Structure formats: C-alpha cells, structure tokens
N, CA, C and O atoms as a Tinker XYZ file with bonds, in Angstrom:
   132  protein
     1  N    116.070000   88.609000   91.700000    73     2
     2  CA   115.576000   89.221000   90.460000    64     1     3
     3  C    116.481000   90.386000   90.056000    63     2     4     5
     4  O    116.725000   91.290000   90.856000    81     3
     5  N    116.968000   90.367000   88.837000    73     3     6
     6  CA   117.861000   91.417000   88.358000    64     5     7
     7  C    117.188000   92.230000   87.265000    63     6     8     9
     8  O    116.521000   91.683000   86.387000    81     7
     9  N    117.369000   93.527000   87.330000    73     7    10
    10  CA   116.833000   94.416000   86.300000    64     9    11
    11  C    117.981000   95.045000   85.531000    63    10    12    13
    12  O    118.979000   95.458000   86.121000    81    11
    13  N    117.843000   95.115000   84.237000    73    11    14
    14  CA   118.856000   95.844000   83.472000    64    13    15
    15  C    118.520000   97.336000   83.492000    63    14    16    17
    16  O    117.466000   97.736000   83.987000    81    15
    17  N    119.415000   98.147000   82.954000    73    15    18
    18  CA   119.253000   99.599000   83.047000    64    17    19
    19  C    117.947000  100.101000   82.449000    63    18    20    21
    20  O    117.268000  100.936000   83.047000    81    19
    21  N    117.593000   99.600000   81.280000    73    19    22
    22  CA   116.390000  100.098000   80.607000    64    21    23
    23  C    115.122000   99.705000   81.368000    63    22    24    25
    24  O    114.168000  100.480000   81.434000    81    23
    25  N    115.117000   98.503000   81.940000    73    23    26
    26  CA   113.943000   98.085000   82.718000    64    25    27
    27  C    113.814000   98.914000   83.985000    63    26    28    29
    28  O    112.713000   99.292000   84.385000    81    27
    29  N    114.953000   99.193000   84.612000    73    27    30
    30  CA   114.950000  100.010000   85.827000    64    29    31
    31  C    114.459000  101.415000   85.524000    63    30    32    33
    32  O    113.651000  101.975000   86.265000    81    31
    33  N    114.955000  101.981000   84.428000    73    31    34
    34  CA   114.539000  103.329000   84.036000    64    33    35
    35  C    113.042000  103.359000   83.731000    63    34    36    37
    36  O    112.342000  104.292000   84.123000    81    35
    37  N    112.559000  102.336000   83.033000    73    35    38
    38  CA   111.136000  102.265000   82.691000    64    37    39
    39  C    110.298000  102.177000   83.954000    63    38    40    41
    40  O    109.254000  102.821000   84.056000    81    39
    41  N    110.751000  101.382000   84.916000    73    39    42
    42  CA   110.023000  101.223000   86.170000    64    41    43
    43  C    109.978000  102.543000   86.929000    63    42    44    45
    44  O    108.934000  102.932000   87.452000    81    43
    45  N    111.128000  103.235000   86.987000    73    43    46
    46  CA   111.176000  104.520000   87.688000    64    45    47
    47  C    110.270000  105.542000   87.023000    63    46    48    49
    48  O    109.584000  106.311000   87.696000    81    47
    49  N    110.272000  105.543000   85.690000    73    47    50
    50  CA   109.424000  106.473000   84.953000    64    49    51
    51  C    107.952000  106.171000   85.219000    63    50    52    53
    52  O    107.146000  107.081000   85.415000    81    51
    53  N    107.612000  104.880000   85.223000    73    51    54
    54  CA   106.236000  104.476000   85.469000    64    53    55
    55  C    105.792000  104.878000   86.875000    63    54    56    57
    56  O    104.684000  105.381000   87.061000    81    55
    57  N    106.656000  104.654000   87.856000    73    55    58
    58  CA   106.309000  105.008000   89.231000    64    57    59
    59  C    106.164000  106.524000   89.379000    63    58    60    61
    60  O    105.285000  106.999000   90.098000    81    59
    61  N    107.023000  107.274000   88.701000    73    59    62
    62  CA   106.944000  108.736000   88.753000    64    61    63
    63  C    105.620000  109.214000   88.157000    63    62    64    65
    64  O    104.967000  110.102000   88.707000    81    63
    65  N    105.231000  108.616000   87.024000    73    63    66
    66  CA   103.972000  108.979000   86.372000    64    65    67
    67  C    102.795000  108.631000   87.272000    63    66    68    69
    68  O    101.838000  109.396000   87.396000    81    67
    69  N    102.886000  107.461000   87.898000    73    67    70
    70  CA   101.808000  107.010000   88.780000    64    69    71
    71  C    101.661000  107.960000   89.969000    63    70    72    73
    72  O    100.550000  108.333000   90.343000    81    71
    73  N    102.800000  108.349000   90.560000    73    71    74
    74  CA   102.749000  109.288000   91.685000    64    73    75
    75  C    102.162000  110.624000   91.255000    63    74    76    77
    76  O    101.375000  111.230000   91.982000    81    75
    77  N    102.543000  111.069000   90.091000    73    75    78
    78  CA   102.039000  112.352000   89.598000    64    77    79
    79  C    100.528000  112.306000   89.435000    63    78    80    81
    80  O     99.831000  113.250000   89.805000    81    79
    81  N    100.019000  111.201000   88.878000    73    79    82
    82  CA    98.570000  111.058000   88.699000    64    81    83
    83  C     97.864000  111.036000   90.039000    63    82    84    85
    84  O     96.810000  111.649000   90.203000    81    83
    85  N     98.451000  110.321000   91.010000    73    83    86
    86  CA    97.859000  110.245000   92.348000    64    85    87
    87  C     97.852000  111.625000   92.995000    63    86    88    89
    88  O     96.853000  112.033000   93.587000    81    87
    89  N     98.972000  112.348000   92.881000    73    87    90
    90  CA    99.063000  113.691000   93.462000    64    89    91
    91  C     98.025000  114.618000   92.852000    63    90    92    93
    92  O     97.362000  115.363000   93.574000    81    91
    93  N     97.877000  114.583000   91.543000    73    91    94
    94  CA    96.894000  115.424000   90.859000    64    93    95
    95  C     95.489000  115.073000   91.335000    63    94    96    97
    96  O     94.665000  115.958000   91.568000    81    95
    97  N     95.222000  113.777000   91.476000    73    95    98
    98  CA    93.896000  113.333000   91.918000    64    97    99
    99  C     93.623000  113.813000   93.339000    63    98   100   101
   100  O     92.531000  114.297000   93.633000    81    99
   101  N     94.607000  113.681000   94.214000    73    99   102
   102  CA    94.446000  114.094000   95.611000    64   101   103
   103  C     94.256000  115.610000   95.700000    63   102   104   105
   104  O     93.393000  116.097000   96.431000    81   103
   105  N     95.079000  116.349000   94.944000    73   103   106
   106  CA    94.989000  117.820000   94.973000    64   105   107
   107  C     93.622000  118.285000   94.455000    63   106   108   109
   108  O     93.000000  119.172000   95.041000    81   107
   109  N     93.161000  117.681000   93.355000    73   107   110
   110  CA    91.882000  118.098000   92.776000    64   109   111
   111  C     90.704000  117.660000   93.640000    63   110   112   113
   112  O     89.621000  118.239000   93.554000    81   111
   113  N     90.911000  116.636000   94.475000    73   111   114
   114  CA    89.834000  116.132000   95.317000    64   113   115
   115  C     89.773000  116.858000   96.663000    63   114   116   117
   116  O     88.758000  116.803000   97.357000    81   115
   117  N     90.865000  117.538000   97.029000    73   115   118
   118  CA    90.880000  118.214000   98.320000    64   117   119
   119  C     90.097000  119.527000   98.247000    63   118   120   121
   120  O     90.297000  120.309000   97.318000    81   119
   121  N     89.221000  119.777000   99.201000    73   119   122
   122  CA    88.333000  120.945000   99.144000    64   121   123
   123  C     89.031000  122.275000   99.429000    63   122   124   125
   124  O     88.507000  123.326000   99.062000    81   123
   125  N     90.199000  122.255000  100.073000    73   123   126
   126  CA    90.826000  123.514000  100.475000    64   125   127
   127  C     91.696000  124.159000   99.414000    63   126   128   129
   128  O     92.317000  125.189000   99.678000    81   127
   129  N     91.760000  123.583000   98.215000    73   127   130
   130  CA    92.638000  124.154000   97.194000    64   129   131
   131  C     91.932000  125.193000   96.328000    63   130   132
   132  O     92.544000  125.762000   95.425000    81   131
C-alpha cells in the first residue's frame, strides 16, 4: 500500500489530533490534576 504526500500528511494530522483528544480525556479524568 502506497500513500502520497497529502494522504500521509492527513493521516499524521489525524493521528496527532486523536492523540491530543485522548491526552485531554486522560488528564481531565485523572483525579490528581
């Protein structure tokens, strides 16, 4: 499977956004913050 530059960039951006949402959820759910 080959990805062109724009698809790769879109995938990286999507994964970054997903990680950010997960991090925010984990931080807001942790009681020690």
